[in-house]
N, C-alpha and C positions, 0 to 999 in steps of 0.2 A: 504493500499500499504505499508505503515512504519512496519508492520508485517511481510512482504514478504521481503522487503529487509532487515531486523535486522535477519530475518532467515536465509537467505541466506548467510550473514556475520557468525554466528553463527556454521554453517555448514562448511562452510570454515577454519576456527577453527578446525573444528574436524576430516575433512575428510584430509586434509594436511596432519597432523603428520604420519598418519596411511600407506600413499602410497610414503614419503619422502626417498630420498636419503642418504645412510648412509653415515657419517664422519669418516673421520682420527680416530677420537675420540671419536665414538659410542661405548660401550660397550654390544656387545651381550652376554647374558648370557644361557650359557648351562652347564645344570647339566647330568652327565652321570652317570647312575645304573651300575656298575660292577658288574655280581654273580660272583663268584667262591669260592670252597670250603665250601661252604655251605654257605656263608656271601654275602651280598650286600655292597659294598662299592660305596662311593658317589663322584665322580672327578668332582670337578667346575673350570670352565672354562669363564671366561669375556674377552671377544675381541671384537676385530671390523673384525671377520671374521668366517664363520660358523663350524658345525662340524656336518656334514651329516653323518658320521657314523665312530664306533670306534670297535677295537676289542683287544683283551686282550688275550695272551697264558701266562698260568701258567707254561709250561714247562720250558719256555724262560723268562718269570719272565718279559714279555714287555707288554707294553700298546701302542697301535697304535690310532694315530689320526689321520683322515683324512678330512681337512681341506679345504673349498673353500672360495675362495676372490676375490672380483670387485676391490681392491684396488692396490695400487702396494706396501703401506707400511703396514705391519702388524704389530700388537701392540697386546700380550695376556696374562693372570697372568694364570697359572694354580695351582692348589691346588691338590695333589694326597696326598690321604693317606699310611701312613709310615706303615701301616699293609697292605695295598694291596701288595706294593712294594718299596723297602726301598733300605739301605745301599749306595755303592757307584753306583750312575744313571750314567748313558752314554744317549748321545741323540744324534740320526740320524734325520737329516731335507732331505727330497729328497736324500735319499742314502748317504749322506754328513756327516760327522761327525758335530756336532753344540756344541757350546758351550753357550747355555743360563745361564741368571743369576739365581743362586740356591741358597735359603735360609731355612734351616730344623731346627724342633726342635724335639721332641720324638713324635708327634704325625704324622705332616705332611711336605710334602715338598713341598715349595712354589715356581714356577718357572716363570720366566717374561721372555717372548717372546718376541722380535723383530729382522723380517726379512722381505726383500722383495720379492717379486715375486708373481702377482694376479694367480688368476687361481687353478687350484688343487695344493696342496702341503700335504706331509705328514710326521709327526712325530712320529718317536718311540723315548720310552722310556725304558731305558730297566735296569733293577734292578738286585741288588745281593741277594736280601732277598724277600721272599714271603711268604703272613701269619705269618710276625713276631708277636712272642706272641699270636698266635691263633690257634687253632686245628682246623684240616678241621673236618666240620662237613658231615657224609654221608646222604644220600639222605634221607633214613628211618627217620634221626633225623628231617629235614627241615619240618615247619611246614606250612600247605598252606595258603594260604589268598585268597579271594577273590577279594579284592579292582584291580581294573583295573586304570592305568595311562591315564588319556586323552589327547590329542595333545590341551592344553590350547591355544597355540597361534594360531592355524588353525580354534579352535572353536569359540574364541573370537570375529577374524575379523567378520565371520557369523553372531555372536549375535549383535556387532557393527552393521553392513549394516541391518540388521533386525530392530533393532530399529529407524535406520535411517529412514526407510522405514516406520514404523509405525507411529514416531512422524511427520514425513512430510506430511502422509496422513491425520493425528488428524488436524494438522494446514492447510491443503486444506479444509478440510470441513470446520473449521473454518473461515475462510475467506468466504467461498462461502455461508456461510451462513449469514454473517457481510454484504455481495455485496446485497444479496437477498431480506434483510429487507428493505435496504435504497432503 
């Protein structure tokens, strides 16, 4: 009986974080691979909102982030490679000019976002330079790769649930065997 009680307590600590609510201080990490000009640039975002979709327009030198939030107060940090878009950056949040805190060095632009509004939001980042210091690679020069990028968040949830079911089954069999011997 003690085994069942201890197992129940252990599973409580395992399952609760998986299905917990996000707080204002929780940081979701989104890594967006922007493919343009034969290069792949990683834009990294740590925020308390999700980025389900993004777009990049090389002609306008614009990166658009589509954000979804269940919280009223939104916080985020965005790292944009200066080779992707750089120069003087202009920002529009939901079609209104927006002024985030911006720090730059020769390699990245580091943006600190702080805005209100739950639900769907759209941030547009306009640059004045594109592929700064790089030459555009034509499609014939691009090496092909057979690597695929798994959706690790969805897969890890299924793996955790499957492992919990297996562990629960094993514990159930052990408890049944111990009771049968008595």
